[in-house]
ZASE-608706 format. One record per residue: residue number from 0; x, y, z of N, C-alpha, C in turn. Coordinates in pm, whole numbers. Example, Ala and Ser with C-alpha at 12.3 -4.5 7.8 and 13.67 -1.06 7.14 Angstrom:
// residues 2
     k     n.px     n.py     n.pz    ca.px    ca.py    ca.pz     c.px     c.py     c.pz
     0     1319     -569      780     1230     -450      780     1320     -330      780
     1     1285     -225      708     1367     -106      714     1290        3      787
***
This chain:
// residues 307
     k     n.px     n.py     n.pz    ca.px    ca.py    ca.pz     c.px     c.py     c.pz
     0     8584    18487     7617     8530    18364     7673     8582    18246     7592
     1     8619    18140     7663     8672    18024     7589     8563    17956     7510
     2     8610    17912     7392     8515    17839     7310     8493    17698     7362
     3     8376    17656     7347     8344    17517     7386     8354    17427     7263
     4     8429    17314     7278     8445    17218     7166     8329    17122     7164
     5     8279    17093     7046     8166    16998     7039     8211    16856     7075
     6     8134    16786     7149     8163    16646     7187     8109    16549     7081
     7     8190    16437     7053     8144    16336     6959     8032    16254     7022
     8     7933    16233     6943     7818    16157     6994     7846    16006     6981
     9     7821    15929     7083     7842    15783     7075     7746    15721     6976
    10     7783    15607     6918     7695    15540     6822     7563    15506     6888
    11     7462    15511     6807     7328    15483     6859     7317    15338     6905
    12     7230    15312     6996     7213    15177     7052     7162    15079     6948
    13     7077    15124     6860     7020    15030     6761     7127    14977     6666
    14     7231    15059     6636     7338    15016     6548     7418    14902     6612
    15     7448    14915     6739     7522    14811     6811     7442    14682     6815
    16     7315    14697     6842     7230    14579     6848     7223    14507     6713
    17     7225    14583     6606     7222    14522     6474     7348    14440     6447
    18     7464    14495     6486     7587    14421     6466     7588    14291     6547
    19     7543    14296     6671     7537    14176     6754     7445    14072     6694
    20     7331    14117     6642     7236    14024     6582     7295    13954     6460
    21     7371    14029     6377     7433    13969     6260     7535    13863     6298
    22     7614    13892     6399     7714    13794     6445     7646    13667     6494
    23     7539    13682     6570     7468    13565     6621     7408    13482     6508
    24     7357    13551     6407     7300    13478     6292     7406    13396     6222
    25     7525    13453     6204     7632    13380     6137     7680    13262     6219
    26     7687    13280     6349     7737    13173     6434     7636    13061     6451
    27     7511    13095     6457     7409    12995     6485     7335    12949     6361
    28     7380    12985     6244     7311    12945     6121     7318    12794     6106
    29     7209    12727     6066     7211    12583     6046     7293    12545     5925
    30     7347    12423     5917     7425    12381     5801     7341    12380     5675
    31     7410    12379     5565     7341    12380     5436     7260    12254     5419
    32     7162    12264     5327     7074    12148     5304     7152    12028     5254
    33     7257    12052     5173     7337    11939     5123     7404    11867     5237
    34     7454    11944     5339     7518    11879     5453     7417    11799     5532
    35     7294    11854     5546     7192    11778     5618     7160    11649     5544
    36     7156    11659     5409     7121    11539     5333     7223    11429     5348
    37     7350    11462     5368     7451    11358     5382     7448    11292     5519
    38     7368    11342     5609     7362    11285     5743     7253    11182     5762
    39     7193    11134     5654     7088    11033     5668     7149    10899     5709
    40     7070    10817     5772     7119    10690     5825     7027    10576     5782
    41     7086    10457     5782     7012    10333     5758     7065    10230     5856
    42     6975    10172     5935     7015    10074     6037     6898     9982     6067
    43     6924     9870     6133     6813     9783     6171     6711     9858     6255
    44     6584     9826     6235     6478     9895     6308     6495     9872     6457
    45     6456     9975     6535     6473     9970     6680     6580    10068     6722
    46     6547    10157     6812     6643    10257     6855     6664    10253     7005
    47     6745    10345     7052     6773    10350     7196     6846    10227     7242
    48     6796    10167     7347     6860    10047     7401     6845     9926     7309
    49     6747     9932     7219     6724     9821     7127     6802     9834     6997
    50     6892     9933     6987     6969     9951     6864     7057     9829     6838
    51     7057     9783     6712     7134     9665     6675     7242     9702     6574
    52     7362     9649     6590     7468     9681     6493     7450     9609     6361
    53     7371     9503     6357     7349     9426     6235     7217     9352     6245
    54     7172     9300     6133     7050     9220     6129     7089     9073     6148
    55     7023     9006     6239     7049     8864     6263     6921     8786     6235
    56     6931     8687     6146     6817     8604     6109     6856     8458     6120
    57     6765     8377     6169     6793     8234     6188     6668     8154     6153
    58     6687     8046     6080     6574     7963     6044     6617     7840     5968
    59     6523     7752     5942     6548     7628     5870     6531     7651     5721
    60     6586     7562     5637     6566     7577     5493     6417     7579     5458
    61     6385     7647     5348     6248     7659     5297     6159     7741     5390
    62     6217     7836     5463     6139     7927     5546     6167     8071     5505
    63     6075     8163     5544     6089     8304     5514     6107     8380     5645
    64     6216     8455     5655     6249     8531     5775     6226     8679     5747
    65     6169     8752     5844     6130     8891     5823     6194     8983     5926
    66     6215     9108     5884     6268     9212     5971     6238     9347     5907
    67     6287     9457     5969     6263     9591     5918     6391     9673     5919
    68     6399     9766     5823     6511     9857     5810     6460     9999     5832
    69     6530    10076     5916     6493    10215     5943     6584    10309     5866
    70     6522    10400     5790     6595    10504     5717     6553    10639     5774
    71     6649    10714     5827     6621    10844     5891     6675    10956     5804
    72     6588    11056     5777     6624    11171     5696     6617    11298     5781
    73     6733    11354     5826     6731    11475     5908     6727    11604     5826
    74     6729    11593     5694     6738    11713     5611     6603    11782     5598
    75     6606    11900     5535     6484    11978     5515     6414    11945     5383
    76     6471    11852     5307     6413    11811     5180     6391    11660     5180
    77     6298    11611     5101     6276    11466     5093     6401    11392     5046
    78     6413    11267     5086     6528    11184     5052     6479    11056     4985
    79     6535    11026     4869     6501    10903     4797     6617    10805     4809
    80     6587    10685     4856     6688    10583     4881     6650    10457     4803
    81     6749    10395     4742     6731    10268     4671     6793    10156     4753
    82     6724    10043     4763     6766     9931     4848     6794     9809     4761
    83     6898     9737     4800     6932     9610     4733     7010     9524     4829
    84     7014     9395     4801     7090     9300     4882     7228     9276     4826
    85     7324     9246     4913     7460     9218     4872     7518     9101     4950
    86     7632     9049     4903     7697     8937     4971     7632     8804     4936
    87     7682     8694     4995     7626     8561     4966     7477     8549     4992
    88     7426     8617     5096     7283     8608     5127     7202     8714     5054
    89     7266     8799     4974     7197     8907     4905     7086     8862     4812
    90     7106     8757     4729     6999     8716     4638     6873     8669     4709
    91     6879     8637     4836     6760     8590     4909     6680     8705     4971
    92     6730     8829     4965     6663     8942     5027     6560     9003     4934
    93     6444     9034     4990     6336     9101     4917     6281     9213     5004
    94     6258     9334     4944     6213     9451     5017     6069     9484     4980
    95     5997     9543     5075     5860     9586     5046     5860     9688     4933
    96     5964     9768     4922     5981     9862     4811     6130     9879     4787
    97     6171     9865     4661     6313     9881     4629     6357    10027     4633
    98     6264    10120     4614     6292    10263     4620     6198    10327     4722
    99     6255    10400     4817     6177    10460     4925     6209    10609     4930
   100     6103    10692     4938     6118    10836     4955     6078    10873     5098
   101     6174    10926     5171     6153    10962     5311     6133    11113     5320
   102     6021    11160     5375     5999    11305     5388     6106    11370     5477
   103     6109    11502     5473     6208    11576     5552     6186    11552     5701
   104     6296    11539     5773     6297    11521     5918     6202    11408     5960
   105     6214    11296     5889     6125    11182     5914     6205    11053     5909
   106     6154    10952     5973     6212    10818     5968     6110    10723     5907
   107     6158    10637     5817     6071    10539     5753     6123    10398     5783
   108     6033    10310     5823     6067    10169     5848     6023    10087     5728
   109     6118    10019     5665     6092     9942     5543     6097     9793     5577
   110     5986     9721     5564     5989     9576     5587     6069     9505     5477
   111     6134     9398     5515     6203     9314     5417     6197     9171     5465
   112     6224     9080     5373     6218     8936     5403     6338     8867     5340
   113     6379     8760     5403     6485     8675     5351     6429     8533     5337
   114     6421     8485     5213     6362     8353     5185     6475     8251     5170
   115     6482     8159     5265     6583     8054     5258     6537     7946     5161
   116     6618     7909     5064     6578     7802     4972     6575     7667     5042
   117     6503     7575     4983     6494     7442     5043     6624     7366     5047
   118     6716     7397     4956     6845     7328     4954     6956     7408     5020
   119     6919     7506     5103     7021     7585     5173     7104     7497     5264
   120     7235     7514     5259     7325     7434     5341     7326     7487     5484
   121     7307     7400     5582     7312     7447     5721     7445     7512     5753
   122     7440     7615     5834     7561     7687     5871     7537     7837     5871
   123     7644     7913     5879     7638     8059     5888     7669     8122     5754
   124     7594     8226     5721     7616     8302     5599     7619     8451     5633
   125     7681     8528     5546     7689     8673     5565     7632     8743     5442
   126     7575     8859     5466     7523     8942     5359     7516     9085     5406
   127     7449     9169     5327     7433     9309     5366     7320     9373     5288
   128     7263     9478     5348     7165     9562     5280     7236     9690     5239
   129     7229     9722     5110     7295     9841     5058     7188     9944     5027
   130     7193    10060     5096     7102    10172     5071     7183    10283     5007
   131     7140    10330     4890     7213    10433     4817     7121    10548     4784
   132     7175    10670     4793     7101    10792     4761     7171    10866     4649
   133     7112    10976     4606     7172    11057     4500     7307    11110     4546
   134     7399    11121     4452     7532    11168     4485     7629    11057     4519
   135     7585    10933     4507     7674    10820     4535     7693    10789     4681
   136     7613    10847     4770     7625    10819     4913     7556    10686     4943
   137     7626    10596     5014     7573    10464     5046     7582    10437     5196
   138     7490    10357     5241     7491    10305     5378     7476    10154     5367
   139     7560    10081     5440     7558     9935     5435     7524     9879     5573
   140     7427     9790     5577     7382     9729     5702     7416     9580     5695
   141     7504     9529     5783     7539     9386     5780     7419     9298     5812
   142     7415     9183     5746     7311     9083     5769     7380     8949     5795
   143     7349     8890     5907     7405     8758     5942     7291     8657     5947
   144     7313     8546     5880     7209     8444     5866     7263     8311     5916
   145     7185     8243     5995     7218     8107     6038     7110     8012     5988
   146     7152     7919     5906     7061     7819     5852     7063     7698     5944
   147     6946     7660     5993     6939     7548     6087     6972     7415     6022
   148     7010     7319     6105     7046     7186     6058     7183     7147     6107
   149     7221     7022     6085     7353     6977     6131     7465     7047     6056
   150     7567     7087     6128     7682     7153     6067     7792     7052     6040
   151     7867     7077     5936     7976     6989     5897     8100     7073     5874
   152     8206     7042     5946     8335     7110     5929     8428     7016     5854
   153     8466     7054     5733     8554     6971     5650     8650     7061     5575
   154     8777     7021     5574     8883     7102     5515     8982     7011     5444
   155     9028     7053     5328     9123     6971     5251     9237     7058     5198
   156     9355     6993     5183     9472     7055     5121     9493     6991     4985
   157     9508     7072     4882     9518     7018     4747     9629     7089     4669
   158     9672     7021     4561     9765     7079     4463     9891     7133     4528
   159     9953     7052     4614    10079     7093     4677    10192     7080     4575
   160    10273     7184     4563    10383     7186     4468    10502     7258     4530
   161    10619     7195     4521    10742     7254     4573    10824     7302     4454
   162    10850     7431     4449    10923     7490     4338    11027     7586     4392
   163    11151     7544     4387    11259     7630     4436    11244     7659     4584
   164    11228     7785     4617    11217     7827     4756    11072     7864     4794
   165    10977     7805     4724    10836     7834     4749    10756     7705     4747
   166    10664     7694     4843    10571     7582     4849    10433     7636     4816
   167    10371     7585     4713    10238     7628     4671    10135     7522     4707
   168    10017     7569     4748     9911     7475     4785     9777     7547     4779
   169     9670     7470     4792     9534     7525     4791     9456     7466     4908
   170     9373     7550     4971     9284     7507     5079     9139     7517     5030
   171     9060     7416     5063     8920     7412     5020     8833     7380     5142
   172     8732     7464     5165     8634     7439     5271     8524     7353     5212
   173     8520     7227     5247     8422     7133     5193     8306     7109     5289
   174     8297     7191     5393     8185     7180     5487     8082     7288     5464
   175     8000     7312     5566     7895     7413     5555     7906     7520     5663
   176     8022     7535     5721     8044     7637     5823     8176     7708     5797
   177     8188     7838     5822     8314     7909     5800     8426     7852     5888
   178     8546     7853     5835     8661     7795     5904     8777     7893     5905
   179     8852     7891     6015     8978     7965     6027     9090     7863     6042
   180     9155     7826     5933     9252     7715     5938     9383     7754     6004
   181     9450     7650     6057     9586     7659     6109     9673     7565     6027
   182     9796     7606     5998     9885     7532     5908    10015     7496     5977
   183    10060     7372     5955    10194     7328     5996    10265     7269     5875
   184    10397     7290     5868    10476     7248     5752    10597     7170     5801
   185    10624     7057     5735    10744     6979     5766    10804     6926     5636
   186    10937     6932     5626    11008     6881     5510    11122     6792     5557
   187    11132     6673     5502    11236     6576     5536    11321     6547     5414
   188    11453     6544     5436    11546     6510     5330    11604     6372     5350
   189    11710     6345     5278    11774     6213     5286    11833     6189     5425
   190    11884     6293     5488    11951     6277     5617    11871     6331     5735
   191    11741     6357     5715    11659     6400     5828    11576     6523     5797
   192    11522     6584     5904    11432     6698     5890    11506     6822     5841
   193    11447     6889     5743    11500     7015     5691    11417     7136     5733
   194    11289     7113     5758    11197     7221     5792    11089     7165     5884
   195    11062     7236     5992    10960     7192     6088    10895     7317     6150
   196    10784     7360     6091    10712     7477     6139    10585     7432     6211
   197    10572     7464     6338    10452     7422     6412    10327     7493     6361
   198    10212     7440     6402    10084     7494     6355    10068     7640     6396
   199    10023     7720     6302     9997     7862     6328     9870     7901     6252
   200     9793     7997     6303     9670     8039     6233     9702     8119     6109
   201     9627     8095     6003     9639     8172     5881     9545     8292     5886
   202     9587     8399     5824     9509     8523     5828     9400     8520     5721
   203     9304     8431     5737     9191     8423     5643     9079     8343     5706
   204     8959     8364     5652     8842     8286     5691     8783     8225     5565
   205     8773     8093     5566     8721     8021     5450     8571     8003     5464
   206     8497     8063     5371     8353     8042     5369     8323     7904     5313
   207     8206     7849     5341     8171     7717     5287     8184     7713     5135
   208     8254     7612     5086     8274     7595     4943     8385     7679     4883
   209     8450     7762     4962     8552     7852     4907     8685     7778     4891
   210     8755     7812     4783     8889     7759     4756     8984     7877     4744
   211     9101     7867     4808     9199     7974     4804     9336     7913     4781
   212     9415     7976     4693     9551     7930     4662     9650     8015     4740
   213     9744     7948     4808     9838     8015     4897     9980     7969     4867
   214    10077     8040     4923    10218     8004     4912    10283     8008     5049
   215    10382     7925     5066    10460     7919     5190    10607     7937     5152
   216    10672     8043     5199    10812     8065     5162    10905     7965     5231
   217    11010     7927     5162    11114     7838     5217    11249     7896     5174
   218    11295     8002     5240    11416     8070     5195    11542     7986     5207
   219    11548     7893     5302    11670     7813     5321    11652     7671     5265
   220    11588     7660     5152    11573     7529     5087    11709     7472     5051
   221    11725     7341     5049    11857     7282     5022    11898     7301     4877
   222    12028     7288     4854    12083     7296     4718    12088     7159     4652
   223    12111     7056     4734    12121     6921     4680    12056     6824     4778
   224    11941     6773     4743    11871     6680     4832    11744     6631     4763
   225    11690     6525     4815    11558     6474     4774    11467     6489     4895
   226    11363     6572     4882    11283     6610     4999    11138     6565     4981
   227    11072     6550     5093    10929     6522     5100    10866     6625     5192
   228    10775     6705     5138    10710     6813     5212    10569     6769     5250
   229    10536     6789     5379    10406     6749     5431    10336     6871     5490
   230    10215     6902     5443    10134     7011     5494    10015     6954     5570
   231     9993     7007     5690     9878     6968     5772     9798     7094     5807
   232     9665     7086     5795     9578     7197     5832     9471     7145     5928
   233     9426     7234     6016     9321     7199     6112     9239     7325     6137
   234     9114     7305     6177     9024     7416     6207     8924     7371     6311
   235     8842     7467     6356     8742     7437     6457     8643     7335     6404
   236     8584     7262     6496     8488     7159     6457     8551     7027     6419
   237     8682     7013     6439     8750     6887     6406     8789     6874     6260
   238     8785     6981     6184     8824     6975     6043     8975     6960     6031
   239     9017     6862     5951     9160     6836     5932     9186     6796     5789
   240     9306     6826     5744     9349     6787     5610     9499     6774     5604
   241     9547     6694     5508     9691     6668     5495     9724     6636     5351
   242     9841     6678     5307     9887     6647     5171    10039     6644     5171
   243    10095     6564     5079    10240     6545     5070    10283     6568     4926
   244    10401     6627     4910    10461     6647     4778    10611     6620     4788
   245    10668     6570     4680    10812     6541     4674    10879     6632     4573
   246    11009     6654     4598    11086     6739     4506    11233     6700     4517
   247    11307     6719     4407    11450     6691     4403    11524     6822     4379
   248    11617     6850     4469    11700     6971     4456    11837     6928     4404
   249    11874     6977     4286    12001     6944     4223    12064     7072     4172
   250    12192     7097     4206    12259     7217     4154    12264     7214     4002
   251    12229     7322     3938    12220     7325     3793    12357     7326     3727
   252    12449     7414     3773    12579     7428     3707    12663     7301     3715
   253    12682     7238     3834    12762     7115     3838    12703     7005     3753
   254    12573     6993     3753    12511     6887     3673    12536     6909     3526
   255    12526     7035     3482    12550     7064     3341    12694     7033     3303
   256    12791     7075     3388    12931     7046     3358    12960     6897     3358
   257    12907     6826     3456    12927     6682     3462    12866     6612     3343
   258    12751     6660     3301    12686     6599     3184    12770     6616     3059
   259    12828     6735     3042    12912     6756     2925    13036     6668     2928
   260    13093     6653     3050    13211     6568     3062    13179     6424     3027
   261    13071     6373     3079    13031     6234     3049    13002     6218     2901
   262    12935     6319     2843    12905     6312     2701    13033     6309     2618
   263    13134     6389     2657    13260     6387     2584    13329     6253     2592
   264    13332     6192     2713    13394     6060     2728    13324     5957     2642
   265    13190     5962     2640    13116     5866     2559    13146     5884     2410
   266    13162     6009     2366    13195     6033     2225    13331     5977     2190
   267    13430     5999     2278    13564     5947     2252    13565     5795     2246
   268    13500     5735     2346    13497     5588     2348    13423     5534     2227
   269    13314     5599     2192    13239     5552     2076    13319     5566     1948
   270    13393     5676     1935    13473     5696     1815    13584     5592     1805
   271    13650     5560     1919    13755     5460     1919    13702     5322     1882
   272    13586     5288     1939    13528     5158     1907    13491     5149     1760
   273    13438     5261     1707    13401     5261     1565    13523     5242     1477
   274    13633     5310     1513    13753     5295     1431    13808     5154     1437
   275    13807     5092     1555    13857     4955     1566    13773     4861     1482
   276    13640     4878     1489    13553     4791     1409    13577     4812     1261
   277    13600     4937     1223    13625     4965     1082    13755     4903     1036
   278    13861     4912     1120    13991     4857     1085    13983     4705     1071
   279    13914     4641     1165    13899     4495     1157    13821     4453     1034
   280    13717     4531     1003    13639     4498      884    13721     4510      757
   281    13810     4609      750    13894     4626      631    13992     4511      615
   282    14053     4466      724    14147     4354      717    14076     4227      673
   283    13959     4204      723    13883     4084      684    13853     4086      536
   284    13822     4206      483    13792     4214      341    13916     4185      258
   285    14035     4233      303    14157     4207      230    14189     4059      228
   286    14169     3992      336    14196     3847      341    14105     3772      245
   287    13977     3812      240    13884     3741      153    13917     3764        7
   288    13980     3878      -29    14009     3907     -169    14131     3832     -221
   289    14219     3785     -135    14339     3714     -181    14300     3578     -239
   290    14364     3537     -350    14333     3404     -410    14379     3292     -320
   291    14296     3193     -309    14326     3078     -224    14399     2973     -307
   292    14507     2916     -253    14578     2810     -329    14491     2687     -345
   293    14490     2633     -470    14407     2514     -499    14473     2391     -441
   294    14391     2300     -399    14442     2175     -343    14502     2091     -456
   295    14613     2027     -427    14677     1943     -527    14589     1825     -560
   296    14568     1809     -689    14482     1697     -734    14561     1568     -729
   297    14500     1478     -678    14562     1346     -671    14534     1269     -800
   298    14630     1196     -846    14604     1115     -968    14492     1018     -940
   299    14405     1006    -1040    14289      919    -1023    14332      774    -1007
   300    14431      741    -1081    14470      600    -1075    14527      568     -942
   301    14613      665     -897    14673      642     -768    14567      638     -660
   302    14473      737     -676    14367      738     -575    14287      613     -581
   303    14262      563     -702    14185      438     -711    14265      321     -661
   304    14395      329     -681    14475      219     -634    14481      212     -486
   305    14484      335     -428    14492      339     -283    14361      296     -220
   306    14249      315     -293    14123      278     -233    14105      136     -228
***
């Protein structure tokens, strides 16, 4: 009779189920607590449709403006955040608490106030709220402030200097509102215009009271000429400024050679004149040293007789 071979038994069902469960656990495991902690947020209070990209405050000098900051902690452990103000408006910010501990999976709204001083200049200012947690993680919330009152747009050009192929100058915002200046440059020489650049916007924003030093390249500056450079700036609000500087362009090598030549001619002429004066002086001395013939004395009697 033929022998019957034993059949291999399939793996038990519970073993397969265990493997599937392990795979699902690995795939669906939540991120580590450290990763959750780095996902905390700080933004102006109000969510959903009321979410704001920045804090906007407006008021007159000597008033206190209030708002709230929301700190959200999605992690499984408490989060401690330190708050401070930054930027030009930073010193005016005050928080209900400088250090806030937010429980796990919780959001905390922190009231804060911005106190405008009585001498605040009307116009727009910028600042920010800096929230920092352990590990050096920071969140920055922009703060925009408008101080009520009449605005003044004033701009000046100062310290214009022409040096070689570079024009140096400084712009100063003397008003109380930020400005985006536009610059035009013109240079005139003895025989007419040498440079004429129409007004163009500069890549900067001047905050009230800010001074910035800039340069304007002039690669094709003349080699020999007397020039007058005129800078004009303008900005929104009717702000305008103008300044003029003069410069003389003279080739260095020809001038040096010409100077040496003139100096040599002057030395030769001076030496010749000195020798002539010396020669004349020597002859005069020789003449003075020679004895002079005495006048013939007339007989007294004869002289008396003739008288």
